[in-house]
DOZATI-965710 format. One line per field, with one value per residue: residue number from 1; x negated, y, z negated of N, C-alpha, C in turn. Coordinates in steps of 0.001 Angstrom, whole numbers, always signed. Each point is the difference from the previous one (the first is absolute). Layout:
nr <- NUM | ...
nu <- X | ...
nv <- Y | ...
nw <- Z | ...
cau <- X | ...
cav <- Y | ...
caw <- Z | ...
cu <- X | ...
cv <- Y | ...
cw <- Z | ...
//
This chain:
nr <- 1 | 2 | 3 | 4 | 5 | 6 | 7 | 8 | 9 | 10 | 11 | 12 | 13 | 14 | 15 | 16 | 17 | 18 | 19 | 20 | 21 | 22 | 23 | 24 | 25 | 26 | 27 | 28 | 29 | 30 | 31 | 32 | 33 | 34 | 35 | 36 | 37 | 38 | 39 | 40 | 41 | 42 | 43 | 44 | 45 | 46 | 47 | 48 | 49 | 50 | 51 | 52 | 53 | 54 | 55 | 56 | 57 | 58 | 59 | 60 | 61 | 62 | 63 | 64 | 65 | 66 | 67 | 68 | 69 | 70 | 71 | 72 | 73 | 74 | 75 | 76 | 77 | 78 | 79 | 80 | 81 | 82 | 83 | 84 | 85 | 86 | 87 | 88 | 89 | 90 | 91 | 92 | 93 | 94 | 95 | 96 | 97 | 98 | 99 | 100 | 101 | 102 | 103 | 104 | 105 | 106 | 107 | 108 | 109 | 110 | 111 | 112 | 113 | 114 | 115 | 116 | 117 | 118 | 119 | 120 | 121 | 122 | 123 | 124 | 125 | 126 | 127 | 128 | 129 | 130 | 131 | 132 | 133 | 134 | 135 | 136 | 137 | 138 | 139 | 140 | 141 | 142 | 143 | 144 | 145 | 146 | 147 | 148 | 149 | 150 | 151 | 152 | 153 | 154 | 155 | 156 | 157 | 158 | 159 | 160 | 161 | 162 | 163 | 164 | 165 | 166 | 167 | 168 | 169 | 170 | 171 | 172 | 173 | 174 | 175 | 176 | 177 | 178 | 179 | 180 | 181 | 182 | 183 | 184 | 185 | 186 | 187 | 188 | 189 | 190 | 191 | 192 | 193 | 194 | 195 | 196 | 197 | 198 | 199 | 200 | 201 | 202 | 203 | 204 | 205 | 206 | 207 | 208 | 209 | 210 | 211 | 212 | 213 | 214
nu <- +2498 | -319 | -1035 | -864 | +579 | +994 | -665 | +493 | +1241 | +434 | -862 | +782 | +987 | -1200 | -185 | +764 | -924 | +245 | +491 | +77 | -1127 | +711 | +1057 | -114 | +126 | -1053 | -261 | +1020 | +1359 | +710 | +1057 | +928 | +697 | +1012 | +484 | -303 | -1240 | -187 | -676 | +604 | +62 | +796 | +926 | -988 | -649 | -855 | -36 | +354 | -1155 | +933 | -312 | +924 | +275 | +1593 | +911 | +873 | -50 | +659 | -219 | +433 | +498 | +317 | +1113 | +8 | +1074 | -1165 | +281 | +164 | -1264 | +249 | -920 | +155 | -510 | -544 | -933 | -50 | -1474 | +603 | -559 | +422 | +589 | -704 | +1055 | +350 | -464 | -63 | +920 | +919 | +297 | +617 | +1333 | +227 | -271 | +1296 | -360 | +867 | -368 | -210 | -994 | +317 | -418 | -1399 | -777 | -889 | -27 | -436 | -34 | +780 | +316 | +123 | +930 | +542 | -958 | -47 | +1923 | +48 | -975 | +728 | -1271 | -235 | +862 | -1183 | -971 | +180 | -174 | -994 | -553 | +124 | -780 | -595 | +241 | +220 | -1151 | -837 | +177 | +205 | -659 | -549 | +754 | -264 | -1083 | -100 | +471 | -1239 | -907 | +594 | +1023 | +737 | +539 | -968 | -190 | +1095 | +36 | -962 | +801 | +1684 | -1123 | -425 | +1324 | -44 | +779 | -903 | +407 | -1 | +77 | -965 | -484 | +194 | +1262 | +467 | -202 | +652 | +961 | -232 | -115 | +1064 | +272 | +1292 | +891 | +500 | +1060 | -1313 | -110 | +1156 | -74 | -1415 | -68 | +1195 | -1070 | -540 | +995 | +580 | -1545 | +696 | -750 | +1080 | +473 | +1196 | -186 | +250 | -1134 | -399 | -803 | +585 | -864 | +526 | -1047 | -680 | -199 | +1361 | -220 | -1185 | +1135 | +624
nv <- -2892 | -1339 | +382 | -505 | -1119 | -609 | -383 | -1494 | +25 | +577 | -924 | -811 | +569 | +536 | -1097 | -334 | +894 | +816 | -656 | -1180 | -643 | +557 | -222 | -275 | -1330 | +329 | +342 | -857 | +289 | -1175 | +33 | -413 | +1036 | +224 | +22 | +1455 | -959 | +676 | -88 | +1165 | +1051 | +1302 | -471 | -1148 | +608 | -24 | -776 | -587 | -236 | +16 | -1324 | -183 | -1230 | -22 | +120 | +842 | +894 | +555 | +725 | +693 | +817 | +377 | +194 | +1373 | -147 | -1467 | +376 | -1058 | +248 | -644 | -185 | -1047 | -1531 | -760 | -781 | -1038 | +544 | +953 | +1075 | +236 | +1313 | -21 | +780 | -628 | -1258 | +359 | -210 | -230 | -798 | +1108 | -58 | -1157 | -971 | +723 | -1023 | -1229 | -981 | -194 | -730 | -988 | +702 | -263 | +902 | +383 | +186 | +1252 | +135 | +1431 | +354 | -1182 | -454 | +1399 | +452 | -1264 | +385 | +1720 | -544 | -607 | -24 | -1158 | +497 | +1374 | -916 | -556 | +1152 | +449 | -1361 | -592 | +1358 | -195 | -1478 | +504 | +870 | -1074 | -1288 | +919 | +184 | -1167 | +708 | +1202 | -334 | -1186 | +1013 | +698 | -1705 | -300 | -693 | +583 | -453 | +197 | +1210 | -320 | -858 | +874 | +1057 | -352 | +388 | +1217 | +365 | -1384 | -577 | -999 | +361 | +1527 | +1120 | +927 | +353 | +1041 | +376 | +592 | -1095 | -969 | +804 | +397 | -928 | -981 | +1078 | -227 | +203 | +807 | +403 | +349 | -4 | +586 | +576 | +29 | +215 | +610 | +946 | -41 | +551 | +708 | +310 | -13 | +1592 | +600 | +52 | +670 | +491 | -368 | +418 | -507 | -542 | -614 | -445 | +185 | +962 | -882 | -1166 | +150 | +374 | -1111 | -648 | +794
nw <- -16035 | +372 | -717 | +346 | -794 | +434 | -584 | +72 | +95 | -1608 | -330 | +753 | -521 | -667 | -559 | +308 | -991 | +49 | -970 | +1394 | -1099 | -67 | -210 | -733 | -352 | -921 | +969 | -8 | +818 | -168 | +598 | -758 | +1050 | -283 | +966 | +671 | -585 | -561 | +608 | +566 | -1374 | +1281 | -715 | +81 | -1060 | +850 | -957 | +952 | +385 | +1143 | -442 | +1479 | -651 | -139 | +1047 | +72 | -375 | -173 | +823 | -944 | +777 | -852 | +946 | +210 | +1223 | -974 | +1955 | +161 | +367 | +1000 | -97 | -249 | -49 | -881 | +509 | -683 | -102 | -1561 | +97 | -785 | +394 | +1269 | +340 | -1193 | +770 | +1421 | -1012 | +897 | -1001 | -318 | +485 | -986 | +1042 | +406 | -437 | +930 | -1084 | +1242 | -419 | -333 | -1280 | +181 | -882 | +75 | -1051 | +852 | -1531 | +530 | -1480 | -261 | +1440 | +427 | -904 | -607 | -134 | -207 | -1023 | +24 | +881 | -974 | -1553 | -13 | +424 | -943 | -1072 | +705 | +180 | -1494 | -726 | +620 | -598 | -1213 | +196 | +345 | -1383 | -824 | +585 | +127 | -1186 | +76 | +745 | -718 | -1214 | +1155 | +421 | -913 | +811 | -597 | +794 | +830 | -365 | -23 | +540 | -1 | -449 | +301 | +742 | +111 | +456 | +999 | -778 | -15 | +890 | -1195 | +287 | -779 | +640 | -471 | +864 | -1545 | -451 | +469 | -272 | -1055 | -1014 | +958 | -189 | -251 | +986 | -1345 | +700 | +684 | -970 | -391 | +685 | -268 | -1843 | +147 | +954 | -976 | -1192 | +853 | +59 | -1517 | +443 | -576 | -1378 | +7 | -1354 | -1084 | +214 | +1131 | +576 | +713 | -156 | +1265 | +1083 | -279 | +851 | +144 | -1342 | -6 | +957 | -247
cau <- -839 | -290 | -1404 | -208 | -1553 | -1221 | -1474 | -60 | +602 | -968 | -923 | +429 | +785 | -630 | -918 | +1032 | +654 | -1168 | -407 | -890 | -1413 | +46 | +1046 | +238 | +1369 | +584 | +686 | +801 | +992 | +928 | +1141 | +1299 | +1175 | +1676 | +728 | +629 | -765 | -1117 | -1296 | -58 | +1150 | -576 | +105 | -744 | -1849 | -551 | -1289 | -614 | -62 | +710 | -463 | +860 | -716 | +755 | +1444 | +480 | +316 | +415 | -108 | +624 | -89 | +1117 | -117 | +28 | +1325 | +749 | -63 | -1070 | -71 | -818 | -1425 | -1042 | +43 | -939 | -354 | -1266 | -744 | +344 | -468 | +1142 | -855 | -1379 | +346 | -382 | -1279 | -252 | +917 | +699 | +1424 | +399 | +1552 | -118 | +1154 | +716 | -462 | +867 | -23 | +1199 | +325 | -879 | -1642 | -1012 | -996 | -856 | +96 | -1815 | -25 | -716 | -866 | -1428 | -851 | -16 | -1278 | -311 | +59 | -49 | -1397 | -520 | +212 | +743 | +923 | +855 | +269 | +1278 | +1335 | -77 | +694 | +1302 | +712 | -438 | +1396 | +1550 | +578 | +868 | +1336 | +1166 | -648 | +438 | +1428 | +264 | +323 | +1165 | +1179 | +404 | +462 | +500 | +1196 | +557 | +411 | -1198 | -688 | +930 | -448 | -1521 | +382 | +907 | -865 | -873 | +409 | +713 | +41 | +528 | +853 | +1306 | +147 | +877 | -607 | +703 | +380 | -610 | -1393 | -1253 | +500 | -1231 | -1160 | -406 | +281 | +1037 | +1221 | +540 | +604 | -842 | -416 | +997 | -92 | -721 | +427 | +1180 | +13 | -1148 | +828 | +612 | -895 | -943 | -1117 | +237 | +1284 | +302 | +45 | +170 | -454 | -720 | -152 | -837 | -979 | +435 | -403 | -1393 | -516 | +635 | -338 | -1334 | -4 | +887
cav <- -937 | -812 | -27 | -1274 | +158 | -1174 | +641 | -680 | +702 | +1630 | -248 | -556 | +1102 | +740 | -537 | +655 | +1290 | +1147 | +635 | -989 | +958 | +1449 | -427 | -943 | +180 | +437 | +1751 | -159 | -747 | -743 | +129 | -641 | +675 | -734 | +581 | +1148 | +1034 | +916 | +234 | +1391 | +804 | +1130 | +786 | -300 | -96 | -1439 | -527 | -1300 | -236 | -1489 | -943 | -1203 | -1271 | -409 | +458 | +1241 | +1249 | +1335 | +1625 | +765 | +1530 | +846 | +1509 | +978 | +142 | -837 | -708 | -950 | -673 | -1240 | +649 | -951 | -1265 | -666 | -1220 | -754 | +565 | +1740 | +797 | +1079 | +952 | -25 | +1614 | +935 | -659 | +687 | +1834 | +282 | -170 | +354 | -439 | -1020 | -184 | -1818 | -1479 | -635 | -1442 | -778 | -1275 | -777 | +134 | -103 | +1089 | +467 | +1926 | +322 | +1053 | +755 | +700 | -712 | -642 | +764 | +385 | -1085 | -419 | +736 | +313 | -1459 | +579 | -1614 | +374 | +1060 | -172 | -878 | +611 | +1003 | -885 | +180 | +1376 | -48 | -654 | +733 | +1322 | -471 | -580 | +1712 | +691 | -1118 | -456 | +966 | +116 | -812 | +360 | +471 | -142 | -1233 | +132 | -452 | -1480 | -276 | +544 | -534 | -1327 | +278 | +197 | -1246 | -1398 | +668 | +303 | -948 | -799 | -1385 | -7 | +869 | +1336 | +374 | +1415 | +852 | +534 | +1115 | +76 | -822 | +949 | +1195 | -840 | +56 | +1312 | +83 | +420 | -937 | -460 | -692 | -716 | -1471 | -562 | -1089 | -1447 | -902 | -846 | -995 | -1164 | -416 | -268 | -813 | +71 | -62 | -735 | +869 | -657 | +742 | +1139 | +233 | -450 | -1413 | -10 | -1383 | -895 | +1082 | +485 | +715 | +1150 | +483 | +175 | +1279
caw <- +95 | -1367 | -340 | +360 | -740 | +516 | +442 | +1266 | +720 | +528 | +650 | +914 | +515 | -119 | +1624 | +838 | -364 | +447 | -1390 | -564 | -334 | -172 | -1454 | -1197 | -648 | -1170 | +550 | +903 | -708 | +1144 | -496 | +1097 | +320 | +174 | +953 | -362 | -1261 | +246 | -343 | -267 | +158 | +432 | -1345 | -1158 | +611 | +446 | -934 | +655 | +1102 | +219 | +1442 | -267 | +465 | +332 | +52 | +508 | -193 | +969 | -478 | +124 | -387 | -504 | +142 | -807 | -566 | -283 | +810 | -40 | +992 | -58 | +571 | +682 | -10 | -9 | -155 | -757 | -1210 | +393 | -1267 | -445 | -954 | +488 | +4 | -1471 | -89 | +588 | -417 | +1185 | -404 | -1380 | -98 | +617 | +278 | -634 | +578 | -490 | +951 | +768 | -484 | -1536 | +942 | -761 | -65 | -1153 | -764 | -778 | -611 | +911 | -675 | -457 | +1341 | +1106 | +605 | +506 | +1704 | +784 | +397 | +790 | +1141 | +668 | -97 | +1048 | +1321 | +106 | -40 | +1737 | +1076 | -240 | +605 | +1256 | +914 | -272 | +809 | +1582 | +139 | -58 | +796 | +846 | -494 | +21 | +1808 | +221 | -298 | +1106 | +1263 | -120 | -391 | -1252 | -155 | -301 | -1304 | -762 | -17 | -464 | -1244 | -758 | -111 | -1157 | -1838 | -829 | -1066 | +212 | +1647 | +357 | -39 | -1146 | -315 | -117 | +881 | +211 | -190 | +1241 | +1158 | +29 | +844 | +1452 | +726 | +506 | -1119 | -437 | +979 | +1048 | -794 | -396 | +1371 | +137 | -482 | +621 | +1282 | -605 | -286 | +1407 | +859 | -429 | -923 | -1406 | -366 | -1011 | -1074 | -1385 | -596 | +1290 | +1001 | +185 | +1447 | +859 | +652 | -436 | +1275 | +833 | -788 | +740 | +1373 | +110
cu <- -673 | -1413 | -472 | -1583 | -1296 | -1416 | -702 | +738 | -965 | -1538 | +115 | +79 | -1248 | -1230 | +693 | +622 | -1425 | -1095 | -1294 | -1258 | +453 | +400 | +23 | +1648 | +539 | +72 | +920 | +1353 | +546 | +1269 | +911 | +686 | +1309 | +309 | +972 | -125 | -969 | -1506 | -678 | +1044 | -590 | -175 | -737 | -1806 | -46 | -1198 | -855 | -166 | +356 | -221 | +1235 | -591 | +897 | +1081 | +43 | +424 | +669 | -319 | +1068 | -194 | +961 | -516 | +217 | +1586 | +657 | -187 | -987 | -345 | -1089 | -1290 | -695 | +334 | -1679 | +121 | -1340 | -932 | -159 | -466 | +1353 | -1191 | -917 | -149 | -561 | -1278 | -776 | -492 | +578 | +1587 | +119 | +838 | +32 | +1698 | +611 | -559 | +840 | +53 | +827 | -71 | -631 | -2110 | -589 | -706 | -1116 | -313 | -1341 | +214 | -740 | -890 | -1493 | -886 | -133 | -1156 | -969 | +353 | -771 | -1389 | -399 | +417 | +1002 | +1212 | +917 | +74 | +1322 | +1070 | +165 | +519 | +1844 | +1135 | -123 | +1028 | +936 | +115 | +103 | +1145 | +846 | -295 | +1064 | +1800 | +263 | +30 | +1194 | +1269 | +319 | +286 | +231 | +1382 | +629 | +186 | -1760 | -325 | +1111 | -296 | -1157 | +221 | +115 | -1658 | -654 | +498 | +1190 | -425 | +396 | +814 | +1086 | -503 | +1402 | -27 | +1207 | +211 | -605 | -1950 | -628 | +708 | -990 | -1337 | -637 | +709 | +1126 | +1534 | +575 | +1022 | -311 | -849 | +914 | +566 | -492 | +31 | +832 | -278 | -1053 | +916 | +492 | -686 | -527 | -901 | +221 | +1183 | +264 | -136 | +356 | -437 | -882 | +244 | -1014 | -1063 | +738 | -1076 | -1776 | -498 | +568 | -81 | -1447 | -157 | +719 | -1134
cv <- -762 | -271 | -1517 | -27 | -1390 | +32 | -308 | +597 | +1759 | -410 | -80 | +1292 | +932 | -734 | +575 | +1215 | +859 | +626 | -1204 | +608 | +1142 | +378 | -1154 | -96 | +643 | +1645 | -377 | -658 | -790 | +137 | -702 | +373 | -275 | +603 | +836 | +1079 | +1158 | +5 | +1065 | +637 | +1366 | +1015 | -401 | +266 | -1411 | -240 | -1107 | -114 | -1872 | -749 | -512 | -1124 | -604 | +374 | +1255 | +1247 | +1146 | +1528 | +829 | +1526 | +873 | +1843 | +687 | -136 | -989 | -1535 | -1381 | -670 | -1344 | +219 | -1335 | -1141 | -211 | -1370 | -491 | -61 | +1052 | +830 | +852 | +977 | +559 | +1320 | +690 | -325 | +1316 | +1860 | +396 | +278 | +333 | -1131 | -971 | -350 | -1686 | -1268 | -576 | -1414 | -408 | -1307 | -452 | +38 | +296 | +1319 | -149 | +1483 | +168 | +1508 | +969 | +903 | -565 | -256 | +922 | +347 | -1171 | -646 | +778 | -42 | -1958 | -52 | -1495 | +371 | +862 | -394 | -1375 | +898 | +1021 | -905 | -82 | +1126 | -37 | -842 | +401 | +1251 | -616 | -382 | +1179 | +273 | -952 | -331 | +1424 | -222 | -1145 | +569 | +1207 | -234 | -1998 | -305 | -184 | -1710 | -650 | +204 | -396 | -1570 | -40 | +187 | -1084 | -1668 | +509 | -122 | -1102 | -697 | -1356 | -203 | +571 | +1274 | +674 | +1908 | +1086 | +791 | +1439 | +728 | -107 | +868 | +1049 | -391 | -164 | +1066 | -723 | +131 | -1818 | -1037 | -828 | -1240 | -1112 | -387 | -795 | -1003 | -567 | -741 | -1295 | -1224 | -848 | -1156 | -1593 | -395 | +15 | -146 | +617 | -788 | +785 | +1372 | +380 | -980 | -1734 | +34 | -1531 | -87 | +1477 | -4 | +919 | +1531 | +428 | +552 | +1282 | +762
cw <- -990 | +95 | +305 | -1245 | +359 | +433 | +1498 | +1115 | +484 | +790 | +1173 | +1352 | +6 | +1701 | +1169 | +852 | +782 | -1112 | -925 | +33 | -354 | -1592 | -862 | -40 | -980 | +476 | +1227 | -773 | +1070 | -27 | +1691 | -19 | +613 | +1119 | -813 | -993 | +535 | -16 | +18 | +292 | -250 | -1431 | -892 | +797 | +545 | -459 | +722 | +1425 | +274 | +1164 | -159 | +500 | +741 | -76 | +990 | -266 | +509 | -633 | +183 | -552 | -831 | +197 | -1148 | -375 | -27 | +631 | -27 | +1744 | +109 | +756 | +372 | -737 | -312 | -798 | -523 | +1134 | +786 | -1019 | -636 | -1102 | +696 | +146 | -899 | -787 | +320 | +16 | +944 | -19 | -1587 | -345 | +1079 | +564 | -881 | +720 | -818 | +538 | +666 | +41 | -1526 | +890 | -1574 | +297 | -652 | -2 | -436 | -419 | +624 | -975 | -214 | +864 | +918 | +519 | +103 | +1378 | +1068 | +653 | +627 | +1147 | +1366 | -142 | +981 | +1223 | +503 | +25 | +989 | +755 | -263 | +709 | +1603 | +562 | -360 | +679 | +1455 | +365 | +119 | +1868 | +997 | -250 | +909 | +1417 | +253 | -13 | +1168 | +870 | +226 | -484 | -1391 | -339 | -357 | -1534 | -821 | -191 | -341 | -1608 | -531 | -220 | -1132 | -1525 | -405 | -897 | +30 | +958 | -300 | -51 | -683 | +209 | +427 | +1128 | +728 | -149 | +1400 | +1431 | -78 | +229 | +1024 | +539 | +804 | -758 | -668 | +777 | +934 | -546 | -519 | +1916 | +586 | -493 | +413 | +1325 | -514 | -156 | +1282 | +820 | -978 | -930 | -1628 | -154 | -1297 | -1225 | -1102 | +39 | +1128 | +1230 | -283 | +1164 | +402 | +787 | +84 | +1275 | +816 | -390 | +281 | +927 | +211 | +121
//
């Protein structure tokens, strides 16, 4: 991640964040992050509460046997590390930039008490966590009731980057609770229907409207 030192950019970022009127610019940092960069690594202690101002990121969990599972995708605006702030998660999960983005970093050691004691901030955080829980509940319900073609179409639209879909088949199959073979079969069907076109490292989206209607 690259630190941004321009004071005007930092002030503007603070103004559109939940930390407005709560923290001064000197109490936080602004970073740009490139696709594929780690924002949080599970082997390193989490020292900051992050707020994603632009871009997308993916959350992965590394199991004791070394296997890595895709947990979720997040899009700006979004907190990263809020469970560590609240003291309910000791070991963070990997958070990796899915696209280029910008995020604020608030050092936890210096600001944790101030944040936890601020009623307005905690209300905003509670609403965020409620929406996050609702989203995951709806995603689970969809996985049990919607056809896989519909779920895959929605996933492609969620994760697309400038008209392309690049996700790893093994991770997607596990995330969407389907076999690797069936995932490939449906992707092949999407290409036959003209929704996707095979590209060098993934697929080009050819028909957004048809994907939305799946």
